C-alpha positions in Angstrom: 0.1 -0.1 0.1 2.9 2.2 -0.1 2.3 3.3 -3.6 -1.4 4.2 -2.8 -0.5 7.9 -2.1 -2.3 7.7 1.2 -0.6 8.5 4.4 0.8 5.4 6.1 -1.2 6.3 9.2 -4.5 5.5 7.2 -3.3 1.9 6.5 -1.9 1.4 9.9 -5.1 2.7 11.5 -7.1 0.2 9.4 -4.8 -2.6 10.3 -4.9 -1.8 14.0 -8.7 -1.4 14.0 -9.1 -4.8 12.2 -6.9 -6.5 14.7 -8.7 -4.9 17.7 -12.1 -5.7 16.2 -11.3 -9.4 15.6 -9.8 -9.8 19.0 -12.7 -8.2 20.7 -15.3 -10.1 18.7 -13.7 -13.4 19.6 -13.7 -12.3 23.3 -17.4 -11.3 23.1 -18.2 -14.6 21.4 -16.4 -16.4 24.2 -18.1 -14.5 26.8 -21.6 -15.3 25.3 -20.5 -19.0 25.2 -21.0 -19.4 21.4 -19.8 -22.8 20.0 -16.1 -22.9 19.3 -16.5 -22.7 15.5 -18.7 -19.6 15.9 -16.0 -18.0 18.2 -13.3 -18.6 15.5 -15.7 -17.2 12.8 -16.4 -14.2 14.9 -12.6 -13.7 15.1 -12.1 -14.1 11.4 -15.0 -11.9 10.5 -13.7 -9.2 12.8 -10.4 -9.3 11.1 -12.0 -9.1 7.7 -14.9 -6.8 8.4 -13.3 -3.8 6.6 -11.7 -5.9 3.8 -13.7 -3.8 1.2 -11.9 -0.7 2.4 -8.5 -2.5 1.6 -9.8 -3.4 -1.9 -10.8 0.2 -2.5 -7.5 1.7 -1.2 -5.4 -0.8 -3.3 -7.4 -0.5 -6.6 -8.5 3.1 -6.5 -6.3 5.1 -4.1 -7.2 8.6 -5.5 -10.8 7.9 -5.3 -10.4 6.6 -1.6 -8.5 9.8 -1.0 -11.6 11.7 -2.2 -13.8 9.5 0.0 -11.6 10.5 3.1 -12.0 14.2 2.2 -15.7 13.9 1.8 -16.2 12.1 5.1 -13.9 14.2 7.2 -14.4 17.7 5.7 -18.0 17.5 4.5 -19.3 15.3 7.3 -20.7 12.9 4.8 -21.4 9.5 6.2 -19.0 6.8 5.0 -21.6 4.6 3.4 -23.1 7.5 1.4 -19.6 8.5 0.2 -18.7 5.0 -0.8 -21.9 4.6 -2.9 -21.4 7.9 -4.5 -17.7 7.4 -5.3 -17.5 3.6 -5.8 -21.1 2.5 -6.4 -21.0 0.0 -3.5 -20.1 0.1 0.3 -17.0 -1.6 1.8 -19.3 -4.1 3.4 -20.7 -5.2 0.1 -17.3 -5.4 -1.6 -15.8 -7.4 1.4 -18.8 -9.8 1.6 -18.7 -10.4 -2.1 -15.0 -11.4 -2.0 -15.6 -13.6 1.1 -18.3 -15.4 -0.8 -16.1 -16.0 -3.8 -13.3 -17.3 -1.5 -15.8 -19.9 -0.1 -15.5 -18.7 3.6 -18.4 -19.7 5.9 -21.7 -17.9 5.4 -21.5 -16.5 8.9 -18.3 -14.6 8.1 -19.8 -13.2 4.9 -22.9 -12.1 6.7 -21.0 -10.5 9.5 -18.9 -8.5 7.0 -22.0 -7.6 4.9 -24.0 -6.4 7.8 -21.6 -5.2 10.5 -23.0 -1.7 10.5 -26.6 -2.7 9.9 -27.0 -6.1 11.8 -30.9 -5.6 12.0 -31.0 -6.0 8.3 -29.5 -9.5 8.2 -32.1 -12.3 7.8 -30.2 -14.6 10.1 -31.7 -14.8 13.5 -30.0 -15.0 16.8 -26.7 -13.6 18.2 -23.6 -15.0 16.5 -20.4 -13.8 14.7 -22.4 -10.9 13.2 -23.5 -9.6 16.6 -20.0 -10.1 18.1 -18.4 -8.1 15.2 -21.0 -5.3 15.2 -20.4 -4.7 18.9 -16.6 -5.2 18.7 -16.4 -2.8 15.8 -18.3 -0.1 17.6 -16.3 -0.6 20.8 -13.0 -0.6 18.9 -13.9 2.6 17.3 -14.8 4.2 20.7 -11.6 3.0 22.4 -9.3 4.0 19.5 -8.3 7.3 18.2 -10.7 9.2 16.0 -11.4 7.1 13.0 -9.5 8.1 10.0 -12.3 7.6 7.6 -15.1 9.1 9.7 -16.6 5.8 10.4 -19.9 5.7 12.2 -19.3 3.7 15.3 -22.9 3.6 16.6 -24.5 0.5 17.9 -27.8 -0.7 16.6 -29.9 -0.4 19.6 -32.9 -2.1 17.8 -30.7 -5.1 17.1 -29.5 -5.3 20.7 -33.1 -4.8 21.9 -34.5 -7.5 19.5 -32.1 -10.1 20.9 -32.5 -8.9 24.6 -28.8 -7.9 24.7 -28.8 -4.4 26.1 -28.0 -5.5 29.5 -25.0 -7.5 28.1 -23.2 -4.2 26.7 -21.5 -3.2 30.0 -19.8 -6.5 30.2 -18.7 -6.3 26.6 -17.5 -2.6 27.2 -15.4 -4.1 30.1 -13.8 -6.5 27.6 -12.8 -3.7 25.4 -10.9 -2.0 28.2 
């Protein structure tokens, strides 16, 4: 990514965020006593949840630079900027690749819906829920997101799965 023209701090921040999200998603999945294979899928999905951003940076670095400018200077939500500039979101791009690679559906769903878990047709708390919460907590705990990422939790999703009371325990894991 050295030739992308983007500051090294952008790539480093994305790497650090992915590591933190994967580690925290695994810890949340373990705390919720998910099956071992789902715990590992939560970790992998957390590591890969922003894969689409790497694809954008690598293949269209100048356009990604415009995206950063739009999100930071104009206050444009990242999803809207991605659709305007690339015609797709990083979630869609990442999930598409994960599907092509033949990784488990739970990983693809977690990547596809990590910002909007309430839209996923799959029921129950699993890797998607763990990644959604871990992503938001990782954004909160880290420095200001370099891409203006929206780190809000989906309260309707947490309420639908009776998980709002679990949030303090997950927040503690992030500390």
